[in-house]
N, C-alpha and C positions, 0 to 999 in steps of 0.2 A: 258777586265778589270771587275773584280768580284766587285757586286755593292750590299750593305749592309745597316742598319741601322747605323745611328752615336748614340754614346753613349747617347747625347742630348736627340734626337729623341726617342729614348727606354726611357728615364725617364721621357719626357712627357707624352708619351703614357701609361704608369706605372700611372702618376700622374691624369691622367685622368680617368684611372681603377679606382682607389682609391676613387677620388671626386663621379663619379657614385657609387659605392658601398655603398659609405657612406649616399648619399641621399636615397638609394633605400632600405637596409638591414633593416633599421629600419620597414619600410611598410611591408616588409616582413615576420619579426619576428612578428609584430602584428598580422598580418592576420592569420598565425601559431598559435598565441595564442588565437586567437580566436576560429578557428577550434576544437582546443583542448578543448578549456572549454564548448563551445557547444557539443561537442560529449558525454563528461564527465557529464555534466547535462543532455542530453537526457538519458543517463544509469542510473543515479542516479535516474531518476524519474520512468522511466520503473521499475526499480530494487523494488522501493518502492511500485509501485501499484501491482507487482508481488506477494511481501512477504504479501501484505495486503490481496491478495485472498488466498493465500497458508493458512496464518494464520486465515482467517475466517474458513477454513474447519476445525482448532482443537480449535479455539477458542471461536466460532461464531458471528455473523454479527457485524460488526464493528461499528455500534450506540452502541451496549452494553459493548464496552470494557471501562474497570476503571483504577484508579489510587489511589494510598493511600492518595491523600491530595494535594493542592494547594501550593503554594509556603512557605517551610517551614520557620518561623522566630526564632529567640531565644530572650534569656530573653529582650536584648537592641532595640527589634523592627527592625533589621537587618537582610537581608538573612542569612539564616544558610546553607552555601552550601554541608556540609557534608550531612545534612539532607536532603536538597533540591535534591541532586546528588542521593542520593538511591532512593529517587523515581522515577526520571528520567530513572534511570540505569535499576530498577526493571520493569517499563514500557515498556522499549525497550526491554528489553530482554527475556521477555514476549511473546510479540506481534510481534517483528520485527527480533531479532539477528537469530533466529533458522534458518531464513530462506534466508539467503545471507551469502557469506564468507565476512570474518574480520580478521585480524592479532592482533588486542589487541584491550581493551576496558578498558579505564582508568576511575576510579572513578571521582565525582565531591569532591572536598575540599575546606575548609577553607585556605586561605592564610594571613598570617600578613606582611605587608609591613615594610620597614624600618624606617617609620615616625610614626610605631603604629597602622596605619588605619589598616582596616580588608576588604579585598577583598575575590575571589574566583575563584576557577576553576570549570567548567562546565565539565559533564561526558563527553568522547570523546570516539567514534567509528574509528578507523584507517581500511582503507579497502585496499586491495591488490594493487591498483592503486597508492596509496599514497595520495588520496583523504581523507577527514575525514567527520565524522557527530559530533556535538556536541548538547547538550540537554539543554533547559533551560525550566523549570518546574513554568510557570506562571499562566494566567487564562487559554489559552490554551498551549500544549507542542510545545515549539518553537523547530524547527529542522535545525540548519543551517549545510549548506552543504559546505564545502569549497574544492575548485576543485584542488589546489594544496597542500593540508595539511598543514602544519607548516610553509612553505614557504611564504615569504612576498609576498605581502603588509598586508595579514590579514585586509582586510577592506571590508566591506558589500556593493555591488554593483559593487566590482572589481574581489575579487576571493570568496568572501561568499556571497550565495544566502539563504533566509531563507524561512522556509517550517512550516505550521502548523498541528497541529491535536488538534481538539477541542473536548470536553468532552459532552456539552450540545446544545441546539436546538439554544440557542440565540448568542451563540458565532459561532457557524456553520454558522446561517444565516447574522450575522453580518461581519463575517472575510471570509468566504468560500461561501459565497451567496446562500448557499442552508442548510436548516434545517438537511437535509439526507447526506450531505457530509461532514465527519469528518477531510480527509487529502488533502490539497491544498496548491498551492501557496499564501506567505504571500497578502492578499489583493484583494483574487480572487473574491469578492464582486465588485471590481472595472469592469464595464462593459466595457469602453471603453481605447484603447490603448492610446490615447492621454492625458487622465486623469493618466493612469499607470504611461507613460514617464514623465509626469511633476512630481509625487510624485516620482519616482524614481532620478527622476535628483535633485530636491529642497528639499525634506523631510531630515529631519538631518539624521537618520541611514541609508537610504537606503534600507532599509525592501521591499519595494515595487518593487525592479530591479526584484525579480524572476516573478511577476506579469507582468511585460513589457514581459521579455524573453518568457514567456509562452504566449503571443498574437503572439509574432514572432517565435513560433516553435521552442524555444529553439535555436535560431540565433541570433548573435550580428550584428543587423543591422548597416548600417553606421551612423544611426543618435543615436546609443546607448551613453547615456550620460555621459559616464565615460570611463577612461584610463584602459587598462587592465595591 
């Protein structure tokens, strides 16, 4: 007499497999995302440091690099994203862009919202792997790296990480922790991982998450405070 599984037994087995898959798949996906994001952050940071070394050969020592002005304002005292974007784009095009591959470089521009309010878009560099770099010209140049480009969630601390390029010794000391360091993770003046963790978790804009990740060698540790 041939023996086999009954239909009920097969369905129960499939149900168990489905439950196990449902329980384990999210953690597998989350782990893979952490590995991918970590790899891209390491690549980005290395790419920027290499670009700086190459650019110094053509443009002189990094501490001498300049831009045409700080945040550009309109007649109403609001940010002029057209003008501000031009400052950012000119700076990045001069000192960084010739030294790595990219697919597109969008201009910054003013945007009028449906309610008539003014907003804007910062210049954005698209890289071959789908990640992006956006630029904000403030007291320093904010360089925001988005590991998955225009894909959601587009939130700092989750897929966006902020770096700085500072132009004077005061900002370099206060934000990069060294008057001779122009490019750094946001808040490299923070010398304690615990402090960086607290700021990454609780600071409103989560700017300091890049500093926390730098402490962890661009790895997402189990205690990383934001869901990817």
